ROLUMTOR-694301 format. One record per atom (N, C-alpha, C): residue number from 0; chain; atom name; y, x, z negated. Coordinates in steps of 0.1 Angstrom, whole numbers, always signed. Atoms other than C-alpha are relative to their C-alpha. Example, Ala and Ser with C-alpha at 12.3 -4.5 7.8 and 13.67 -1.06 7.14 Angstrom:
ROLUMTOR-694301
(pt 0,"A","N",(-12,+9,+0))
(pt 0,"A","CA",(-45,+123,-78))
(pt 0,"A","C",(+12,+9,+0))
(pt 1,"A","N",(-11,-9,+0))
(pt 1,"A","CA",(-11,+137,-71))
(pt 1,"A","C",(+11,-8,-8))
END
This chain:
ROLUMTOR-694301
(pt 0,"A","N",(+1,-11,+5))
(pt 0,"A","CA",(-44,-820,+132))
(pt 0,"A","C",(+12,+2,-10))
(pt 1,"A","N",(-14,-8,+11))
(pt 1,"A","CA",(-10,-815,+115))
(pt 1,"A","C",(+2,-10,-13))
(pt 2,"A","N",(-6,+7,+15))
(pt 2,"A","CA",(-10,-842,+88))
(pt 2,"A","C",(-6,+5,-12))
(pt 3,"A","N",(-1,-5,+13))
(pt 3,"A","CA",(-10,-833,+51))
(pt 3,"A","C",(-9,-10,-8))
(pt 4,"A","N",(+8,+11,+11))
(pt 4,"A","CA",(-37,-846,+24))
(pt 4,"A","C",(-2,+7,-9))
(pt 5,"A","N",(+1,-8,+14))
(pt 5,"A","CA",(-27,-825,-4))
(pt 5,"A","C",(-4,-8,-13))
(pt 6,"A","N",(+7,+5,+12))
(pt 6,"A","CA",(-41,-851,-30))
(pt 6,"A","C",(-10,+3,+4))
(pt 7,"A","N",(+18,+1,+0))
(pt 7,"A","CA",(-75,-850,-14))
(pt 7,"A","C",(+0,+16,-2))
(pt 8,"A","N",(+5,-14,+2))
(pt 8,"A","CA",(-75,-815,-11))
(pt 8,"A","C",(-2,+5,-12))
(pt 9,"A","N",(-1,+0,+13))
(pt 9,"A","CA",(-63,-810,-47))
(pt 9,"A","C",(-8,-6,-8))
(pt 10,"A","N",(+7,+7,+3))
(pt 10,"A","CA",(-86,-835,-58))
(pt 10,"A","C",(-16,+10,-1))
(pt 11,"A","N",(+11,-9,-4))
(pt 11,"A","CA",(-116,-815,-41))
(pt 11,"A","C",(+2,+17,-5))
(pt 12,"A","N",(+0,-16,+2))
(pt 12,"A","CA",(-103,-779,-49))
(pt 12,"A","C",(-4,+1,-16))
(pt 13,"A","N",(-3,-2,+15))
(pt 13,"A","CA",(-95,-787,-89))
(pt 13,"A","C",(-13,-5,-8))
(pt 14,"A","N",(+17,+3,+7))
(pt 14,"A","CA",(-128,-805,-93))
(pt 14,"A","C",(-12,+9,+2))
(pt 15,"A","N",(+9,-13,-4))
(pt 15,"A","CA",(-150,-779,-76))
(pt 15,"A","C",(+4,+11,-9))
(pt 16,"A","N",(-3,-11,+9))
(pt 16,"A","CA",(-130,-753,-97))
(pt 16,"A","C",(-5,-2,-12))
(pt 17,"A","N",(+3,+3,+14))
(pt 17,"A","CA",(-140,-769,-128))
(pt 17,"A","C",(-15,-5,-3))
(pt 18,"A","N",(+13,+3,+2))
(pt 18,"A","CA",(-175,-778,-119))
(pt 18,"A","C",(-4,+12,-1))
(pt 19,"A","N",(+7,-14,+1))
(pt 19,"A","CA",(-181,-739,-113))
(pt 19,"A","C",(+4,+5,-10))
(pt 20,"A","N",(-5,-9,+8))
(pt 20,"A","CA",(-158,-724,-138))
(pt 20,"A","C",(-10,-8,-15))
(pt 21,"A","N",(+10,+1,+9))
(pt 21,"A","CA",(-175,-747,-164))
(pt 21,"A","C",(-15,+1,-2))
(pt 22,"A","N",(+15,-3,-2))
(pt 22,"A","CA",(-208,-740,-156))
(pt 22,"A","C",(-6,+16,-2))
(pt 23,"A","N",(-1,-13,+2))
(pt 23,"A","CA",(-204,-704,-157))
(pt 23,"A","C",(+2,+5,-12))
(pt 24,"A","N",(-3,-3,+18))
(pt 24,"A","CA",(-186,-702,-193))
(pt 24,"A","C",(-8,-7,-6))
(pt 25,"A","N",(+11,+5,+9))
(pt 25,"A","CA",(-211,-726,-204))
(pt 25,"A","C",(-11,+9,-1))
(pt 26,"A","N",(+14,-9,+0))
(pt 26,"A","CA",(-242,-703,-197))
(pt 26,"A","C",(+6,+14,-8))
(pt 27,"A","N",(+0,-10,+10))
(pt 27,"A","CA",(-222,-671,-210))
(pt 27,"A","C",(+3,+1,-12))
(pt 28,"A","N",(-9,+4,+14))
(pt 28,"A","CA",(-198,-685,-235))
(pt 28,"A","C",(-7,-10,-9))
(pt 29,"A","N",(+9,+8,+10))
(pt 29,"A","CA",(-216,-715,-251))
(pt 29,"A","C",(-14,+4,-4))
(pt 30,"A","N",(+15,-4,+4))
(pt 30,"A","CA",(-252,-704,-248))
(pt 30,"A","C",(+1,+16,-7))
(pt 31,"A","N",(-1,-12,+8))
(pt 31,"A","CA",(-241,-667,-255))
(pt 31,"A","C",(+3,+0,-9))
(pt 32,"A","N",(-4,-2,+8))
(pt 32,"A","CA",(-223,-673,-283))
(pt 32,"A","C",(-8,-8,-13))
(pt 33,"A","N",(+11,+7,+11))
(pt 33,"A","CA",(-249,-698,-302))
(pt 33,"A","C",(-8,+8,+1))
(pt 34,"A","N",(+13,-9,+3))
(pt 34,"A","CA",(-275,-671,-295))
(pt 34,"A","C",(+6,+11,-9))
(pt 35,"A","N",(-4,-7,+10))
(pt 35,"A","CA",(-254,-650,-320))
(pt 35,"A","C",(-1,-3,-14))
(pt 36,"A","N",(+4,+4,+13))
(pt 36,"A","CA",(-259,-671,-349))
(pt 36,"A","C",(-9,+1,-11))
(pt 37,"A","N",(+6,-10,+7))
(pt 37,"A","CA",(-273,-656,-376))
(pt 37,"A","C",(-14,-11,-6))
(pt 38,"A","N",(+12,+11,+5))
(pt 38,"A","CA",(-297,-693,-387))
(pt 38,"A","C",(-2,-3,+13))
(pt 39,"A","N",(+8,+1,-10))
(pt 39,"A","CA",(-321,-696,-360))
(pt 39,"A","C",(-1,-14,+4))
(pt 40,"A","N",(+3,+15,+2))
(pt 40,"A","CA",(-324,-733,-367))
(pt 40,"A","C",(+17,-8,+6))
(pt 41,"A","N",(-12,+5,-2))
(pt 41,"A","CA",(-285,-737,-360))
(pt 41,"A","C",(+6,+3,+15))
(pt 42,"A","N",(-3,-6,-17))
(pt 42,"A","CA",(-284,-723,-323))
(pt 42,"A","C",(+3,-6,+9))
(pt 43,"A","N",(+5,+9,-6))
(pt 43,"A","CA",(-298,-748,-306))
(pt 43,"A","C",(+12,-16,+1))
(pt 44,"A","N",(-10,+12,+1))
(pt 44,"A","CA",(-273,-779,-320))
(pt 44,"A","C",(+13,+5,+1))
(pt 45,"A","N",(-12,-3,-2))
(pt 45,"A","CA",(-246,-756,-318))
(pt 45,"A","C",(+2,+0,+15))
(pt 46,"A","N",(-3,+0,-16))
(pt 46,"A","CA",(-247,-752,-282))
(pt 46,"A","C",(-1,-13,+7))
(pt 47,"A","N",(+0,+15,-7))
(pt 47,"A","CA",(-258,-788,-274))
(pt 47,"A","C",(+14,-6,-3))
(pt 48,"A","N",(-17,+4,+1))
(pt 48,"A","CA",(-223,-798,-292))
(pt 48,"A","C",(+7,+1,+7))
(pt 49,"A","N",(-7,-5,-9))
(pt 49,"A","CA",(-207,-776,-270))
(pt 49,"A","C",(+2,-10,+15))
(pt 50,"A","N",(+1,+6,-14))
(pt 50,"A","CA",(-221,-790,-239))
(pt 50,"A","C",(+7,-18,+2))
(pt 51,"A","N",(-1,+14,+0))
(pt 51,"A","CA",(-218,-826,-250))
(pt 51,"A","C",(+14,-3,-1))
(pt 52,"A","N",(-13,+1,-3))
(pt 52,"A","CA",(-184,-823,-253))
(pt 52,"A","C",(+8,+1,+13))
(pt 53,"A","N",(-2,-2,-16))
(pt 53,"A","CA",(-180,-808,-220))
(pt 53,"A","C",(+0,-11,+13))
(pt 54,"A","N",(+10,+11,-12))
(pt 54,"A","CA",(-201,-834,-201))
(pt 54,"A","C",(+13,-10,+5))
(pt 55,"A","N",(-11,+13,-6))
(pt 55,"A","CA",(-172,-863,-199))
(pt 55,"A","C",(+11,+11,+9))
(pt 56,"A","N",(-12,-6,-8))
(pt 56,"A","CA",(-147,-834,-183))
(pt 56,"A","C",(-6,+5,+14))
(pt 57,"A","N",(+9,-4,-10))
(pt 57,"A","CA",(-174,-822,-161))
(pt 57,"A","C",(-1,-12,+9))
(pt 58,"A","N",(+3,+13,-8))
(pt 58,"A","CA",(-183,-859,-148))
(pt 58,"A","C",(+15,-4,+5))
(pt 59,"A","N",(-13,+3,-3))
(pt 59,"A","CA",(-148,-865,-142))
(pt 59,"A","C",(+6,+9,+8))
(pt 60,"A","N",(-4,-7,-11))
(pt 60,"A","CA",(-143,-831,-123))
(pt 60,"A","C",(-6,-3,+13))
(pt 61,"A","N",(+10,+4,-9))
(pt 61,"A","CA",(-177,-839,-104))
(pt 61,"A","C",(+7,-13,+9))
(pt 62,"A","N",(-6,+13,-9))
(pt 62,"A","CA",(-161,-871,-95))
(pt 62,"A","C",(+11,+2,+6))
(pt 63,"A","N",(-7,-2,-7))
(pt 63,"A","CA",(-127,-858,-84))
(pt 63,"A","C",(-5,+8,+13))
(pt 64,"A","N",(+2,-7,-13))
(pt 64,"A","CA",(-143,-833,-61))
(pt 64,"A","C",(-8,-9,+9))
(pt 65,"A","N",(+6,+7,-9))
(pt 65,"A","CA",(-165,-856,-44))
(pt 65,"A","C",(+7,-11,+4))
(pt 66,"A","N",(-10,+8,-7))
(pt 66,"A","CA",(-137,-882,-37))
(pt 66,"A","C",(+7,+7,+8))
(pt 67,"A","N",(-5,-8,-13))
(pt 67,"A","CA",(-119,-857,-23))
(pt 67,"A","C",(-5,+6,+11))
(pt 68,"A","N",(+10,-4,-9))
(pt 68,"A","CA",(-149,-844,-4))
(pt 68,"A","C",(+1,-9,+13))
(pt 69,"A","N",(+5,+11,-12))
(pt 69,"A","CA",(-154,-878,+12))
(pt 69,"A","C",(+13,-3,+4))
(pt 70,"A","N",(-12,+5,-6))
(pt 70,"A","CA",(-116,-884,+21))
(pt 70,"A","C",(+2,+9,+9))
(pt 71,"A","N",(-2,-7,-12))
(pt 71,"A","CA",(-114,-852,+37))
(pt 71,"A","C",(-6,+1,+13))
(pt 72,"A","N",(+10,+0,-10))
(pt 72,"A","CA",(-146,-855,+55))
(pt 72,"A","C",(+5,-16,+10))
(pt 73,"A","N",(-5,+13,-9))
(pt 73,"A","CA",(-130,-892,+69))
(pt 73,"A","C",(+12,+2,+5))
(pt 74,"A","N",(-12,-3,-6))
(pt 74,"A","CA",(-94,-879,+78))
(pt 74,"A","C",(-5,+11,+9))
(pt 75,"A","N",(+0,-13,-6))
(pt 75,"A","CA",(-109,-844,+93))
(pt 75,"A","C",(-13,-6,+14))
(pt 76,"A","N",(+10,+9,-11))
(pt 76,"A","CA",(-137,-871,+117))
(pt 76,"A","C",(+0,+8,+10))
(pt 77,"A","N",(-3,-3,-17))
(pt 77,"A","CA",(-119,-863,+148))
(pt 77,"A","C",(-5,+15,+5))
(pt 78,"A","N",(-2,-12,-3))
(pt 78,"A","CA",(-117,-826,+144))
(pt 78,"A","C",(-20,+3,+0))
(pt 79,"A","N",(+14,-2,+3))
(pt 79,"A","CA",(-156,-828,+132))
(pt 79,"A","C",(-11,-2,+14))
(pt 80,"A","N",(+6,+3,-15))
(pt 80,"A","CA",(-164,-843,+165))
(pt 80,"A","C",(+2,+5,+12))
(pt 81,"A","N",(-4,-6,-7))
(pt 81,"A","CA",(-143,-823,+184))
(pt 81,"A","C",(-1,+13,+4))
(pt 82,"A","N",(-1,-13,+2))
(pt 82,"A","CA",(-147,-789,+175))
(pt 82,"A","C",(-12,+7,-4))
(pt 83,"A","N",(+17,-4,+1))
(pt 83,"A","CA",(-181,-768,+180))
(pt 83,"A","C",(-1,+10,-15))
(pt 84,"A","N",(+5,-9,+12))
(pt 84,"A","CA",(-195,-755,+145))
(pt 84,"A","C",(+8,-8,-12))
(pt 85,"A","N",(-6,+10,+14))
(pt 85,"A","CA",(-173,-779,+120))
(pt 85,"A","C",(-11,-11,-4))
(pt 86,"A","N",(+9,+8,+2))
(pt 86,"A","CA",(-200,-801,+120))
(pt 86,"A","C",(-15,+4,-5))
(pt 87,"A","N",(+12,-13,+7))
(pt 87,"A","CA",(-229,-776,+113))
(pt 87,"A","C",(+7,+2,-14))
(pt 88,"A","N",(-4,-9,+15))
(pt 88,"A","CA",(-209,-761,+84))
(pt 88,"A","C",(+4,-13,-7))
(pt 89,"A","N",(+4,+9,+7))
(pt 89,"A","CA",(-204,-798,+72))
(pt 89,"A","C",(-11,-5,-7))
(pt 90,"A","N",(+14,+3,+1))
(pt 90,"A","CA",(-239,-805,+70))
(pt 90,"A","C",(-4,+7,-8))
(pt 91,"A","N",(+4,-7,+14))
(pt 91,"A","CA",(-245,-776,+49))
(pt 91,"A","C",(+6,-2,-9))
(pt 92,"A","N",(-7,+1,+10))
(pt 92,"A","CA",(-216,-782,+28))
(pt 92,"A","C",(-8,-11,-7))
(pt 93,"A","N",(+3,+9,+5))
(pt 93,"A","CA",(-227,-815,+24))
(pt 93,"A","C",(-17,-1,-7))
(pt 94,"A","N",(+14,-2,+4))
(pt 94,"A","CA",(-264,-803,+18))
(pt 94,"A","C",(-1,+8,-17))
(pt 95,"A","N",(-4,-7,+16))
(pt 95,"A","CA",(-252,-776,-11))
(pt 95,"A","C",(+7,-13,-10))
(pt 96,"A","N",(-7,+8,+10))
(pt 96,"A","CA",(-231,-806,-25))
(pt 96,"A","C",(-14,-11,-10))
(pt 97,"A","N",(+11,+8,+6))
(pt 97,"A","CA",(-264,-828,-29))
(pt 97,"A","C",(-9,+8,-8))
(pt 98,"A","N",(+8,-5,+12))
(pt 98,"A","CA",(-283,-800,-47))
(pt 98,"A","C",(+8,+2,-11))
(pt 99,"A","N",(-6,-4,+12))
(pt 99,"A","CA",(-258,-787,-69))
(pt 99,"A","C",(+1,-16,-7))
(pt 100,"A","N",(-1,+12,+6))
(pt 100,"A","CA",(-253,-826,-79))
(pt 100,"A","C",(-16,-2,-8))
(pt 101,"A","N",(+17,-2,+5))
(pt 101,"A","CA",(-293,-825,-84))
(pt 101,"A","C",(-3,+7,-12))
(pt 102,"A","N",(+2,-11,+10))
(pt 102,"A","CA",(-294,-796,-105))
(pt 102,"A","C",(+8,-4,-12))
(pt 103,"A","N",(-8,+6,+10))
(pt 103,"A","CA",(-267,-808,-124))
(pt 103,"A","C",(-4,-10,-12))
(pt 104,"A","N",(+3,+14,+8))
(pt 104,"A","CA",(-280,-841,-135))
(pt 104,"A","C",(-14,+3,-7))
(pt 105,"A","N",(+10,-4,+6))
(pt 105,"A","CA",(-311,-825,-141))
(pt 105,"A","C",(-2,+9,-14))
(pt 106,"A","N",(-7,-7,+12))
(pt 106,"A","CA",(-295,-803,-163))
(pt 106,"A","C",(+1,-5,-10))
(pt 107,"A","N",(-8,+7,+11))
(pt 107,"A","CA",(-279,-827,-183))
(pt 107,"A","C",(-12,-9,-5))
(pt 108,"A","N",(+10,+4,+2))
(pt 108,"A","CA",(-312,-844,-184))
(pt 108,"A","C",(-7,+8,-13))
(pt 109,"A","N",(+5,-6,+9))
(pt 109,"A","CA",(-328,-815,-203))
(pt 109,"A","C",(+8,+4,-11))
(pt 110,"A","N",(-8,-4,+14))
(pt 110,"A","CA",(-297,-809,-227))
(pt 110,"A","C",(-6,-13,-7))
(pt 111,"A","N",(+2,+9,+9))
(pt 111,"A","CA",(-302,-843,-239))
(pt 111,"A","C",(-12,-1,-7))
(pt 112,"A","N",(+14,-1,+5))
(pt 112,"A","CA",(-340,-835,-248))
(pt 112,"A","C",(+4,+10,-11))
(pt 113,"A","N",(-4,-14,+10))
(pt 113,"A","CA",(-328,-804,-267))
(pt 113,"A","C",(+9,-7,-9))
(pt 114,"A","N",(-1,+6,+12))
(pt 114,"A","CA",(-307,-824,-287))
(pt 114,"A","C",(+1,-7,-7))
(pt 115,"A","N",(+5,+9,+6))
(pt 115,"A","CA",(-325,-848,-298))
(pt 115,"A","C",(-12,+6,-10))
(pt 116,"A","N",(+12,-7,+7))
(pt 116,"A","CA",(-350,-819,-308))
(pt 116,"A","C",(+3,+6,-14))
(pt 117,"A","N",(-7,-3,+13))
(pt 117,"A","CA",(-327,-816,-337))
(pt 117,"A","C",(-2,+16,+0))
(pt 118,"A","N",(-7,-12,+2))
(pt 118,"A","CA",(-326,-778,-351))
(pt 118,"A","C",(-14,+11,-2))
(pt 119,"A","N",(+8,-13,+0))
(pt 119,"A","CA",(-359,-757,-343))
(pt 119,"A","C",(+5,+14,+1))
(pt 120,"A","N",(+0,-12,+0))
(pt 120,"A","CA",(-362,-724,-347))
(pt 120,"A","C",(+2,+6,+14))
(pt 121,"A","N",(+3,-6,-15))
(pt 121,"A","CA",(-352,-706,-313))
(pt 121,"A","C",(+5,+17,-2))
(pt 122,"A","N",(-2,-16,+0))
(pt 122,"A","CA",(-347,-668,-303))
(pt 122,"A","C",(+18,-2,+8))
(pt 123,"A","N",(-10,+3,-9))
(pt 123,"A","CA",(-317,-684,-280))
(pt 123,"A","C",(+1,-14,+5))
(pt 124,"A","N",(-2,+14,-2))
(pt 124,"A","CA",(-303,-715,-265))
(pt 124,"A","C",(-10,-4,+10))
(pt 125,"A","N",(+9,+3,-13))
(pt 125,"A","CA",(-325,-710,-235))
(pt 125,"A","C",(-14,+10,-4))
(pt 126,"A","N",(+14,-7,+4))
(pt 126,"A","CA",(-354,-686,-252))
(pt 126,"A","C",(-5,-7,-17))
(pt 127,"A","N",(+11,+3,+15))
(pt 127,"A","CA",(-379,-698,-278))
(pt 127,"A","C",(-4,+11,-3))
(pt 128,"A","N",(+9,-9,+8))
(pt 128,"A","CA",(-397,-680,-303))
(pt 128,"A","C",(-10,-5,-2))
(pt 129,"A","N",(+12,+5,-1))
(pt 129,"A","CA",(-426,-681,-315))
(pt 129,"A","C",(-5,-11,-9))
(pt 130,"A","N",(+2,+12,+7))
(pt 130,"A","CA",(-420,-711,-341))
(pt 130,"A","C",(+8,-11,+5))
(pt 131,"A","N",(-4,+11,-5))
(pt 131,"A","CA",(-404,-733,-315))
(pt 131,"A","C",(-9,-6,+7))
(pt 132,"A","N",(+8,+11,-3))
(pt 132,"A","CA",(-422,-763,-308))
(pt 132,"A","C",(-5,+0,+16))
(pt 133,"A","N",(+1,-3,-16))
(pt 133,"A","CA",(-437,-763,-270))
(pt 133,"A","C",(+4,-8,+6))
(pt 134,"A","N",(-10,+7,-10))
(pt 134,"A","CA",(-419,-795,-258))
(pt 134,"A","C",(+12,+8,+1))
(pt 135,"A","N",(-14,-6,+2))
(pt 135,"A","CA",(-387,-775,-268))
(pt 135,"A","C",(+1,+14,+13))
(pt 136,"A","N",(+1,-15,-6))
(pt 136,"A","CA",(-397,-739,-255))
(pt 136,"A","C",(-1,-8,+18))
(pt 137,"A","N",(-1,+3,-11))
(pt 137,"A","CA",(-407,-759,-221))
(pt 137,"A","C",(+16,-3,+9))
(pt 138,"A","N",(-15,+4,-2))
(pt 138,"A","CA",(-371,-774,-217))
(pt 138,"A","C",(+8,+13,+3))
(pt 139,"A","N",(-11,-10,+3))
(pt 139,"A","CA",(-355,-742,-231))
(pt 139,"A","C",(-4,+13,+18))
(pt 140,"A","N",(+4,-11,-15))
(pt 140,"A","CA",(-373,-721,-198))
(pt 140,"A","C",(+1,-8,+12))
(pt 141,"A","N",(-7,+9,-13))
(pt 141,"A","CA",(-362,-749,-174))
(pt 141,"A","C",(+12,+7,+2))
(pt 142,"A","N",(-13,+0,+2))
(pt 142,"A","CA",(-329,-746,-188))
(pt 142,"A","C",(+3,+18,+8))
(pt 143,"A","N",(-6,-14,-4))
(pt 143,"A","CA",(-327,-706,-183))
(pt 143,"A","C",(+1,+2,+13))
(pt 144,"A","N",(-3,-4,-15))
(pt 144,"A","CA",(-333,-708,-144))
(pt 144,"A","C",(+14,-9,+5))
(pt 145,"A","N",(-8,+13,-2))
(pt 145,"A","CA",(-310,-741,-143))
(pt 145,"A","C",(+18,+4,-2))
(pt 146,"A","N",(-15,+0,+8))
(pt 146,"A","CA",(-278,-727,-164))
(pt 146,"A","C",(+8,+11,+13))
(pt 147,"A","N",(-9,-11,-8))
(pt 147,"A","CA",(-273,-700,-134))
(pt 147,"A","C",(-2,-4,+12))
(pt 148,"A","N",(-1,+4,-14))
(pt 148,"A","CA",(-285,-722,-101))
(pt 148,"A","C",(+16,-9,+0))
(pt 149,"A","N",(-5,+8,-2))
(pt 149,"A","CA",(-258,-745,-109))
(pt 149,"A","C",(+16,+9,+5))
(pt 150,"A","N",(-9,-8,-5))
(pt 150,"A","CA",(-228,-718,-108))
(pt 150,"A","C",(-1,+6,+15))
(pt 151,"A","N",(+2,-5,-13))
(pt 151,"A","CA",(-244,-702,-79))
(pt 151,"A","C",(+5,-9,+14))
(pt 152,"A","N",(-3,+6,-12))
(pt 152,"A","CA",(-245,-732,-57))
(pt 152,"A","C",(+14,-6,+0))
(pt 153,"A","N",(-14,+4,+4))
(pt 153,"A","CA",(-211,-744,-69))
(pt 153,"A","C",(+8,+10,+7))
(pt 154,"A","N",(-11,-13,-5))
(pt 154,"A","CA",(-197,-707,-60))
(pt 154,"A","C",(-2,-2,+16))
(pt 155,"A","N",(+1,+1,-13))
(pt 155,"A","CA",(-216,-712,-26))
(pt 155,"A","C",(+11,-8,+10))
(pt 156,"A","N",(-6,+13,-3))
(pt 156,"A","CA",(-197,-745,-20))
(pt 156,"A","C",(+15,+6,-2))
(pt 157,"A","N",(-14,-6,-1))
(pt 157,"A","CA",(-163,-725,-27))
(pt 157,"A","C",(+3,+10,+12))
(pt 158,"A","N",(+1,-7,-10))
(pt 158,"A","CA",(-173,-700,-2))
(pt 158,"A","C",(+1,-7,+12))
(pt 159,"A","N",(+1,+8,-12))
(pt 159,"A","CA",(-180,-727,+25))
(pt 159,"A","C",(+14,-8,+3))
(pt 160,"A","N",(-16,+4,+0))
(pt 160,"A","CA",(-145,-742,+14))
(pt 160,"A","C",(+8,+9,+8))
(pt 161,"A","N",(-6,-10,+0))
(pt 161,"A","CA",(-130,-711,+19))
(pt 161,"A","C",(-2,+5,+19))
(pt 162,"A","N",(+0,-3,-12))
(pt 162,"A","CA",(-147,-706,+54))
(pt 162,"A","C",(+3,-16,+10))
(pt 163,"A","N",(-5,+5,-9))
(pt 163,"A","CA",(-138,-738,+66))
(pt 163,"A","C",(+10,-7,-1))
(pt 164,"A","N",(-13,-5,-3))
(pt 164,"A","CA",(-106,-733,+60))
(pt 164,"A","C",(+7,+6,+14))
(pt 165,"A","N",(-5,-8,-12))
(pt 165,"A","CA",(-105,-705,+84))
(pt 165,"A","C",(-2,-11,+16))
(pt 166,"A","N",(+5,+6,-14))
(pt 166,"A","CA",(-120,-730,+110))
(pt 166,"A","C",(+14,-13,+2))
(pt 167,"A","N",(-15,+9,-3))
(pt 167,"A","CA",(-84,-750,+105))
(pt 167,"A","C",(+9,+8,+7))
(pt 168,"A","N",(-8,-10,-9))
(pt 168,"A","CA",(-66,-723,+123))
(pt 168,"A","C",(-1,-6,+12))
(pt 169,"A","N",(-5,+2,-17))
(pt 169,"A","CA",(-49,-729,+153))
(pt 169,"A","C",(-10,+3,+9))
(pt 170,"A","N",(+8,-12,-12))
(pt 170,"A","CA",(-67,-701,+172))
(pt 170,"A","C",(-15,-6,-2))
(pt 171,"A","N",(+14,+5,+0))
(pt 171,"A","CA",(-101,-714,+158))
(pt 171,"A","C",(-3,-12,+2))
(pt 172,"A","N",(+0,+15,-4))
(pt 172,"A","CA",(-94,-753,+165))
(pt 172,"A","C",(-3,+0,+13))
(pt 173,"A","N",(-1,+0,-14))
(pt 173,"A","CA",(-86,-744,+201))
(pt 173,"A","C",(-14,+8,+4))
(pt 174,"A","N",(+10,-5,-8))
(pt 174,"A","CA",(-115,-721,+206))
(pt 174,"A","C",(-14,-9,-3))
(pt 175,"A","N",(+9,+13,+3))
(pt 175,"A","CA",(-140,-746,+190))
(pt 175,"A","C",(+1,-9,+11))
(pt 176,"A","N",(-1,+10,-9))
(pt 176,"A","CA",(-128,-772,+211))
(pt 176,"A","C",(-6,+5,+17))
(pt 177,"A","N",(+4,-4,-16))
(pt 177,"A","CA",(-131,-752,+245))
(pt 177,"A","C",(-16,+5,-5))
(pt 178,"A","N",(+15,-3,+1))
(pt 178,"A","CA",(-168,-741,+229))
(pt 178,"A","C",(-9,-14,+2))
(pt 179,"A","N",(+5,+9,-3))
(pt 179,"A","CA",(-176,-777,+226))
(pt 179,"A","C",(+0,-10,+14))
(pt 180,"A","N",(+1,+6,-13))
(pt 180,"A","CA",(-165,-789,+263))
(pt 180,"A","C",(-7,+10,+6))
(pt 181,"A","N",(+5,-10,-9))
(pt 181,"A","CA",(-180,-757,+275))
(pt 181,"A","C",(-16,-5,-2))
(pt 182,"A","N",(+12,+6,+1))
(pt 182,"A","CA",(-214,-771,+260))
(pt 182,"A","C",(-1,-10,+6))
(pt 183,"A","N",(+1,+10,-6))
(pt 183,"A","CA",(-211,-804,+273))
(pt 183,"A","C",(-3,+5,+15))
(pt 184,"A","N",(+1,-2,-13))
(pt 184,"A","CA",(-205,-790,+307))
(pt 184,"A","C",(-15,+9,+4))
(pt 185,"A","N",(+12,-7,-2))
(pt 185,"A","CA",(-236,-766,+306))
(pt 185,"A","C",(-11,-10,-3))
(pt 186,"A","N",(+11,+11,+4))
(pt 186,"A","CA",(-260,-796,+291))
(pt 186,"A","C",(-3,-4,+18))
(pt 187,"A","N",(+3,+5,-11))
(pt 187,"A","CA",(-261,-811,+327))
(pt 187,"A","C",(-5,+8,+11))
(pt 188,"A","N",(+5,-12,-12))
(pt 188,"A","CA",(-264,-779,+347))
(pt 188,"A","C",(-13,+4,-7))
(pt 189,"A","N",(+14,-3,+7))
(pt 189,"A","CA",(-294,-769,+321))
(pt 189,"A","C",(-8,-13,+8))
(pt 190,"A","N",(+12,+12,-1))
(pt 190,"A","CA",(-311,-804,+328))
(pt 190,"A","C",(-3,+0,+17))
(pt 191,"A","N",(-1,-1,-12))
(pt 191,"A","CA",(-305,-799,+367))
(pt 191,"A","C",(-7,+10,+3))
(pt 192,"A","N",(+7,-12,-1))
(pt 192,"A","CA",(-319,-765,+366))
(pt 192,"A","C",(-18,-6,-2))
(pt 193,"A","N",(+12,+8,+1))
(pt 193,"A","CA",(-351,-782,+349))
(pt 193,"A","C",(-9,-6,+7))
(pt 194,"A","N",(+8,+7,-11))
(pt 194,"A","CA",(-355,-809,+372))
(pt 194,"A","C",(-5,+8,+14))
(pt 195,"A","N",(+6,-7,-14))
(pt 195,"A","CA",(-355,-786,+402))
(pt 195,"A","C",(-11,+9,+0))
(pt 196,"A","N",(+14,-10,+3))
(pt 196,"A","CA",(-382,-761,+385))
(pt 196,"A","C",(-11,-9,+1))
(pt 197,"A","N",(+11,+8,+1))
(pt 197,"A","CA",(-403,-792,+379))
(pt 197,"A","C",(-2,-5,+15))
(pt 198,"A","N",(+6,+4,-14))
(pt 198,"A","CA",(-399,-803,+415))
(pt 198,"A","C",(-7,+10,+11))
(pt 199,"A","N",(+3,-11,-3))
(pt 199,"A","CA",(-407,-771,+426))
(pt 199,"A","C",(-18,+2,-3))
(pt 200,"A","N",(+14,+2,+5))
(pt 200,"A","CA",(-439,-770,+408))
(pt 200,"A","C",(-10,-8,+5))
(pt 201,"A","N",(+6,+8,-10))
(pt 201,"A","CA",(-450,-802,+419))
(pt 201,"A","C",(-4,+3,+11))
(pt 202,"A","N",(-1,+1,-16))
(pt 202,"A","CA",(-445,-794,+457))
(pt 202,"A","C",(-13,+12,-2))
(pt 203,"A","N",(+11,-9,-1))
(pt 203,"A","CA",(-467,-760,+449))
(pt 203,"A","C",(-13,-4,-5))
(pt 204,"A","N",(+17,+7,+5))
(pt 204,"A","CA",(-495,-783,+430))
(pt 204,"A","C",(-4,-8,+10))
(pt 205,"A","N",(+4,+5,-10))
(pt 205,"A","CA",(-496,-804,+460))
(pt 205,"A","C",(-3,+7,+11))
(pt 206,"A","N",(+4,-8,-12))
(pt 206,"A","CA",(-499,-779,+486))
(pt 206,"A","C",(-15,+8,-3))
(pt 207,"A","N",(+12,-11,+4))
(pt 207,"A","CA",(-526,-759,+467))
(pt 207,"A","C",(-11,-13,+4))
(pt 208,"A","N",(+5,+14,-1))
(pt 208,"A","CA",(-542,-798,+466))
(pt 208,"A","C",(-3,-1,+14))
(pt 209,"A","N",(+2,+2,-12))
(pt 209,"A","CA",(-541,-799,+503))
(pt 209,"A","C",(-8,+8,+5))
(pt 210,"A","N",(+6,-10,-3))
(pt 210,"A","CA",(-557,-768,+508))
(pt 210,"A","C",(-13,+3,-2))
END
């Protein structure tokens, strides 16, 4: 419990910070700035160029985060098994990570489609106008939701990381281990009570049958 894993924690935290911060800045900064251009046919190419330059950095950040997350899970596996509540939190965090990865990957696919669209007239990066081709407009409408889903999900991951950090405090570890031991002791008692109830019910049914 007392071992340090500074490299793993740094990879986890720095990667997640870049993933969250980059997606939030892109939605506000890149897309917002491109929408201010006077030439409506240059708005989409300008934003696409910005996102394309960020993609390799974002991929490296996500990779670092995943490597750190897996490493931490391996090193903390004894505590996951011994401390009540840690396994549940780890499962939720894993689900959020998978969801954020899926949304990020799909957003990039939509971004590549918009890059190939050239320079159609648009109202904004994620807002079509009356002159926007229908296929481009469809991608934009999807991107309008996804650009906020990514920072929302990665932000939730940051909150989960903070919560799981609180679980590592000595007092929380002690209470969690007591809770796990208490749960294991209650399980046999509960099973015994259930068996006793079933036996009583069977006896009553047998007596009523004899009558």
